[in-house]
Each structure stands twice: as C-alpha cells, then as structure tokens.
C-alpha positions as a Markdown table, in Angstrom:
| # | Residue | x | y | z |
|---|---|---|---|---|
| 1 | Unk | -21.7 | -4.3 | -1.0 |
| 2 | Unk | -23.4 | -7.1 | 0.9 |
| 3 | Unk | -24.5 | -6.3 | 4.4 |
| 4 | Unk | -23.5 | -8.5 | 7.3 |
| 5 | Unk | -26.3 | -10.1 | 9.3 |
| 6 | Unk | -26.6 | -8.8 | 12.9 |
| 7 | Unk | -25.7 | -12.2 | 14.5 |
| 8 | Unk | -22.7 | -12.5 | 12.3 |
| 9 | Unk | -21.5 | -9.0 | 13.3 |
| 10 | Unk | -21.6 | -10.0 | 17.0 |
| 11 | Unk | -19.4 | -13.0 | 16.3 |
| 12 | Unk | -16.9 | -10.7 | 14.6 |
| 13 | Unk | -16.5 | -8.4 | 17.6 |
| 14 | Unk | -12.8 | -7.7 | 18.5 |
| 15 | Unk | -11.5 | -9.6 | 15.4 |
| 16 | Unk | -10.7 | -6.4 | 13.5 |
| 17 | Unk | -7.9 | -4.5 | 15.2 |
| 18 | Unk | -6.7 | -1.0 | 14.2 |
| 19 | Unk | -3.9 | 1.1 | 15.6 |
| 20 | Unk | -4.4 | 4.8 | 15.6 |
| 21 | Unk | -1.0 | 6.5 | 15.5 |
| 22 | Unk | -1.8 | 10.2 | 16.0 |
| 23 | Unk | -2.0 | 12.9 | 18.7 |
| 24 | Unk | -4.0 | 10.7 | 21.1 |
| 25 | Unk | -7.7 | 10.0 | 21.4 |
| 26 | Unk | -10.2 | 11.5 | 23.8 |
| 27 | Unk | -12.1 | 8.4 | 25.0 |
| 28 | Unk | -15.2 | 10.3 | 26.2 |
| 29 | Unk | -15.7 | 11.4 | 22.6 |
| 30 | Unk | -15.9 | 7.9 | 21.1 |
| 31 | Unk | -19.2 | 6.1 | 20.6 |
| 32 | Unk | -17.7 | 2.8 | 22.0 |
| 33 | Unk | -14.7 | 3.6 | 24.2 |
| 34 | Unk | -14.9 | 0.1 | 25.6 |
| 35 | Unk | -13.3 | -1.2 | 22.4 |
| 36 | Unk | -10.0 | 0.7 | 23.1 |
| 37 | Unk | -7.8 | -2.2 | 24.0 |
| 38 | Unk | -4.7 | -0.3 | 25.0 |
| 39 | Unk | -2.3 | 2.4 | 24.2 |
| 40 | Unk | 1.3 | 3.7 | 24.0 |
| 41 | Unk | 2.8 | 7.0 | 25.1 |
| 42 | Unk | 6.2 | 8.3 | 23.8 |
| 43 | Unk | 7.4 | 8.6 | 27.4 |
| 44 | Unk | 6.3 | 5.0 | 28.1 |
| 45 | Unk | 4.3 | 6.0 | 31.1 |
| 46 | Unk | 1.2 | 4.2 | 32.3 |
| 47 | Unk | -2.0 | 6.1 | 31.7 |
| 48 | Unk | -3.5 | 8.0 | 34.6 |
| 49 | Unk | -7.1 | 9.1 | 34.2 |
| 50 | Unk | -7.2 | 12.9 | 33.7 |
| 51 | Unk | -3.6 | 13.2 | 32.7 |
| 52 | Unk | -3.5 | 15.6 | 29.8 |
| 53 | Unk | -0.4 | 13.9 | 28.3 |
| 54 | Unk | -1.8 | 10.3 | 28.5 |
| 55 | Unk | -2.2 | 8.3 | 25.3 |
| 56 | Unk | -5.9 | 8.7 | 25.5 |
| 57 | Unk | -5.8 | 12.5 | 25.6 |
| 58 | Unk | -5.8 | 14.2 | 22.1 |
| 59 | Unk | -4.3 | 17.6 | 21.9 |
| 60 | Unk | -5.8 | 18.8 | 18.6 |
| 61 | Unk | -8.6 | 16.1 | 18.3 |
| 62 | Unk | -7.2 | 14.7 | 15.0 |
| 63 | Unk | -6.6 | 11.3 | 16.5 |
| 64 | Unk | -10.1 | 11.4 | 18.1 |
| 65 | Unk | -11.7 | 12.2 | 14.7 |
| 66 | Unk | -9.7 | 9.4 | 13.0 |
| 67 | Unk | -10.9 | 6.9 | 15.7 |
| 68 | Unk | -14.5 | 8.0 | 15.3 |
| 69 | Unk | -14.3 | 7.5 | 11.5 |
| 70 | Unk | -12.8 | 4.0 | 12.0 |
| 71 | Unk | -15.6 | 3.2 | 14.5 |
| 72 | Unk | -18.2 | 4.5 | 12.0 |
| 73 | Unk | -16.9 | 2.0 | 9.4 |
| 74 | Unk | -16.8 | -1.0 | 11.9 |
| 75 | Unk | -18.4 | -0.3 | 15.3 |
| 76 | Unk | -16.9 | -3.4 | 16.8 |
| 77 | Unk | -13.3 | -2.6 | 15.9 |
| 78 | Unk | -10.7 | -3.0 | 18.7 |
| 79 | Unk | -8.6 | 0.1 | 18.8 |
| 80 | Unk | -5.0 | 0.5 | 20.0 |
| 81 | Unk | -3.9 | 4.1 | 20.5 |
| 82 | Unk | -0.3 | 5.2 | 20.0 |
| 83 | Unk | 0.2 | 8.8 | 20.9 |
| 84 | Unk | 2.9 | 10.6 | 18.9 |
| 85 | Unk | 5.3 | 12.9 | 20.6 |
| 86 | Unk | 3.8 | 16.2 | 19.5 |
| 87 | Unk | 5.9 | 18.4 | 21.7 |
| 88 | Unk | 8.3 | 20.7 | 20.0 |
| 89 | Unk | 11.7 | 19.1 | 20.4 |
| 90 | Unk | 14.6 | 20.3 | 18.4 |
| 91 | Unk | 16.2 | 16.8 | 18.1 |
| 92 | Unk | 13.0 | 14.8 | 17.2 |
| 93 | Unk | 10.3 | 15.2 | 14.6 |
| 94 | Unk | 6.8 | 13.8 | 14.8 |
| 95 | Unk | 7.7 | 11.4 | 12.1 |
| 96 | Unk | 10.6 | 10.1 | 14.3 |
| 97 | Unk | 8.1 | 9.8 | 17.1 |
| 98 | Unk | 5.9 | 7.6 | 14.9 |
| 99 | Unk | 8.9 | 5.4 | 14.1 |
| 100 | Unk | 9.4 | 4.8 | 17.9 |
| 101 | Unk | 6.0 | 3.1 | 18.1 |
| 102 | Unk | 7.2 | -0.4 | 18.7 |
| 103 | Unk | 4.7 | -1.7 | 21.1 |
| 104 | Unk | 2.7 | -4.4 | 19.3 |
| 105 | Unk | -1.1 | -4.4 | 19.2 |
| 106 | Unk | -2.2 | -7.0 | 21.8 |
| 107 | Unk | -3.0 | -10.4 | 20.4 |
| 108 | Unk | -5.5 | -13.0 | 21.6 |
| 109 | Unk | -9.2 | -12.7 | 22.4 |
| 110 | Unk | -11.2 | -9.4 | 22.3 |
| 111 | Unk | -11.5 | -7.3 | 25.4 |
C-alpha cells in the first residue's frame, strides 16, 4: 500500500465522510472530536452539552470505539453520528431505530 504524502493528506481533509450509526459517541474520547460534523438523535432533539441522551453520548461505548477505529484508519475523516434508540421499547427494535436514520450526512465543504 502506498503512503500518502503529508501535503496531500492535508488537501484531503473533510473529503471522506463516514456515518457512525450506533449507540452514540463520547466526543471527549476521540482523538479529533473537531471532525464530528453533526449528529442525529432518535427523538430529533438538538444536542445539549452534558445531556446523557444526546447523540454524542455513548451508553456502552461501542459507537465511541467504532469512531476511534475509523479515525485510526483516516485521521481527517468527517464523522456524522446517528444514535440508535437503545431504550427498551416493546414496539420498536434497535434495527427499526436504525431504519429511522433518515437525516443525510451534510454535503459541501469540510467543517
């Protein structure tokens, strides 16, 4: 595998976008939280810093670990976080929650 020159890497910042559809992501655990470009919560509420149910709050750290692995592969990746509804609801499974993720990953320039 060929390595990418440092100046070329800088020009590619924000071009690669990945959606993490999981239990949320703890931003403070990421190496580069500034590359998180947005998120989605099953209750469609706006994120409030410190809210344990916000899209950036991982309940079991699985989403956080997945985001860390993606950042390890490409440190300049733009991440969009979609938090699944992991509450125990009789009428909805986690898979159905994943199907509800309809908010598109933001297009345009990198953040």
